[in-house]
C-alpha positions as CSV (number, residue, x, y, z in Angstrom):
1,X,0.0,0.0,0.0
2,X,1.2,3.5,-0.8
3,X,0.4,6.3,1.6
4,X,0.9,10.0,1.0
5,X,1.0,12.3,4.0
6,X,0.4,15.9,3.1
7,X,0.3,19.0,5.4
8,X,-2.8,21.1,5.1
9,X,-2.7,24.4,3.0
10,X,-2.0,27.8,4.6
11,X,-4.6,28.7,7.2
12,X,-5.8,32.0,8.5
13,X,-3.9,31.2,11.8
14,X,-0.7,30.6,9.8
15,X,-1.0,34.1,8.5
16,X,-1.9,35.6,11.9
17,X,0.9,33.6,13.5
18,X,-1.5,31.9,16.0
19,X,-1.6,28.3,17.2
20,X,-4.8,26.3,16.6
21,X,-4.9,22.9,18.4
22,X,-8.7,22.7,19.1
23,X,-10.7,21.5,16.1
24,X,-13.9,23.1,17.5
25,X,-12.3,26.4,16.6
26,X,-13.0,26.7,12.9
27,X,-10.0,28.1,11.1
28,X,-10.3,28.4,7.3
29,X,-7.5,28.1,4.7
30,X,-6.6,31.4,3.0
31,X,-6.9,32.2,-0.7
32,X,-3.2,31.5,-1.0
33,X,-3.8,28.2,0.8
34,X,-6.5,27.4,-1.9
35,X,-3.9,28.0,-4.6
36,X,-1.4,25.8,-2.7
37,X,-4.0,23.0,-2.5
38,X,-4.8,23.3,-6.2
39,X,-1.1,23.1,-7.1
40,X,-0.8,20.0,-4.9
41,X,-3.9,18.6,-6.6
42,X,-2.2,19.0,-10.0
43,X,0.8,17.1,-8.8
44,X,-1.4,14.3,-7.4
45,X,-4.0,14.3,-10.2
46,X,-2.9,11.0,-11.6
47,X,-3.1,9.2,-8.3
48,X,-6.0,6.8,-8.0
49,X,-6.7,7.2,-4.3
50,X,-8.9,4.6,-2.7
51,X,-9.7,6.9,0.2
52,X,-8.6,10.1,1.8
53,X,-8.2,10.5,5.5
54,X,-8.4,13.9,7.2
55,X,-8.2,15.1,10.8
56,X,-11.1,16.7,12.6
57,X,-9.7,20.2,11.7
58,X,-11.5,22.3,9.0
59,X,-8.2,23.2,7.3
60,X,-7.4,19.6,6.5
61,X,-10.9,18.9,5.2
62,X,-10.9,22.0,3.0
63,X,-7.4,21.1,1.7
64,X,-8.5,17.5,0.8
65,X,-11.6,18.8,-1.1
66,X,-9.5,21.1,-3.2
67,X,-6.8,18.6,-3.9
68,X,-9.4,16.1,-5.0
69,X,-11.0,18.6,-7.5
70,X,-13.7,16.9,-9.5
71,X,-12.8,13.3,-8.4
72,X,-15.3,11.5,-6.2
73,X,-13.3,9.8,-3.5
74,X,-14.5,9.1,0.0
75,X,-13.1,11.5,2.6
76,X,-13.0,10.0,6.1
77,X,-12.2,11.8,9.4
78,X,-9.7,10.0,11.7
79,X,-8.8,11.4,15.1
80,X,-5.4,9.6,15.1
81,X,-4.1,12.2,12.6
82,X,-5.3,15.3,14.6
83,X,-3.0,18.2,15.5
84,X,-0.8,17.8,18.6
85,X,-2.3,19.1,21.8
86,X,0.3,21.3,23.4
87,X,-1.7,23.9,25.4
88,X,-0.9,26.9,23.2
89,X,-4.4,27.3,21.7
90,X,-4.9,30.8,20.3
91,X,-1.5,32.0,21.5
92,X,1.2,33.7,19.3
93,X,3.1,30.9,17.5
94,X,6.3,32.8,18.3
95,X,5.8,31.9,22.0
96,X,5.6,28.3,21.1
97,X,8.7,28.6,18.8
98,X,10.6,30.4,21.6
99,X,9.7,27.6,24.1
100,X,10.9,25.1,21.5
101,X,14.2,26.9,21.0
102,X,14.9,27.5,24.6
103,X,14.1,23.9,25.4
104,X,17.0,22.8,23.2
105,X,14.2,21.2,21.0
106,X,13.4,18.7,23.7
107,X,10.4,16.9,22.3
108,X,8.8,16.2,25.7
109,X,9.0,19.8,27.1
110,X,5.4,20.6,26.1
111,X,3.6,17.9,27.9
112,X,2.2,20.0,30.7
113,X,-0.6,17.6,31.8
114,X,-2.1,14.3,30.9
115,X,-4.5,15.9,28.4
116,X,-1.6,17.3,26.4
117,X,0.8,15.4,24.1
118,X,4.5,15.3,23.5
119,X,6.0,14.7,20.0
120,X,6.6,11.1,21.0
121,X,2.9,10.7,22.0
122,X,1.9,11.9,18.6
123,X,4.4,9.5,16.9
124,X,2.8,6.6,18.8
125,X,-0.6,7.7,17.7
126,X,0.5,7.9,14.0
127,X,2.2,4.5,14.3
128,X,-1.2,3.0,15.6
129,X,-2.9,4.6,12.6
130,X,-0.4,3.2,10.2
131,X,-0.6,-0.3,11.8
132,X,-4.4,-0.1,11.4
133,X,-4.0,0.9,7.7
134,X,-1.8,-2.1,7.1
135,X,-4.8,-4.3,7.7
136,X,-7.0,-2.5,5.3
137,X,-7.4,-3.4,1.6
138,X,-6.4,0.0,0.1
139,X,-3.8,0.5,-2.5
140,X,-3.2,4.2,-2.4
141,X,-4.2,6.4,0.5
142,X,-4.0,10.2,0.9
143,X,-3.6,11.5,4.5
144,X,-4.2,15.2,4.9
145,X,-2.9,16.2,8.3
146,X,-0.6,18.6,10.2
147,X,3.0,19.5,10.4
148,X,3.8,17.5,13.5
149,X,2.0,14.4,12.1
150,X,4.1,14.7,8.9
151,X,7.2,15.0,11.0
152,X,6.2,11.9,12.9
153,X,5.6,10.0,9.6
154,X,9.1,11.0,8.5
155,X,10.5,9.7,11.7
156,X,8.6,6.4,11.4
157,X,9.2,5.7,7.7
158,X,12.6,7.4,7.1
159,X,14.2,6.3,10.3
160,X,14.9,9.9,11.3
161,X,15.5,10.5,15.0
162,X,12.5,12.2,16.7
163,X,14.6,15.3,17.6
164,X,15.7,15.7,14.0
165,X,12.2,15.2,12.6
166,X,10.7,17.6,15.2
167,X,13.2,20.3,14.3
168,X,12.7,20.0,10.5
169,X,9.8,22.2,9.2
170,X,7.2,20.9,6.9
171,X,5.7,23.4,4.5
172,X,2.0,23.9,3.8
173,X,0.9,21.3,1.2
174,X,4.3,19.6,1.3
175,X,3.8,15.8,0.9
176,X,5.7,12.6,1.6
177,X,5.1,9.2,0.0
178,X,5.7,5.9,1.6
179,X,5.2,2.2,1.1
180,X,3.6,0.2,3.9
C-alpha cells in the first residue's frame, strides 16, 4: 500500500501567526492556501486514491476537497491524525517557537498535563494509525494532516530521529510518499 502524507494548506492562523490545536475552533484556509491545495492537486491528479483521511480540523478537510478537484473519492475523518495538543491554543506561535528553541528542542517539554501530548505521544498515535491501515485493503491512500504528524511520519518511515524530525519544518501542502 502506498500512503501519501500531506500537510494542510496555509490557514488564517498561519498568517496571523497563531496556534490552533482545538478542532472546535474553525480556522479556514486562505486564498493563498487554496492555490497551494490546487497546485498539490495538480501534482497528485494521476493518483488513483482509494480513500482520503483527514483530521477533525477544518483546514485539512478544505485542503482535501481542493486537492481532489472533481474526483469523487471518500473522505473520512480519523482522530489519530489530529493536530498535537500542546496547550498553546490561540497564542502567538512565536511563544511556542521560543519555548521550543529554549528547550533545546526537547520533544517532551510541552507535555504540561495528561491531556496534552509530546511529540513522542503523537508519533505513537501515528504508528497506531499506520498499523491499522496495514490491515485495510487500500492500494493508495492520501492522508491530509498537520506538520507534527508529517514530521512523525518522516521519523517512522525514514528512520529519522525524533529530535531531527521535530526540528525540520514541513511546509503547507508539502507531501511525503511511503510504502507500507
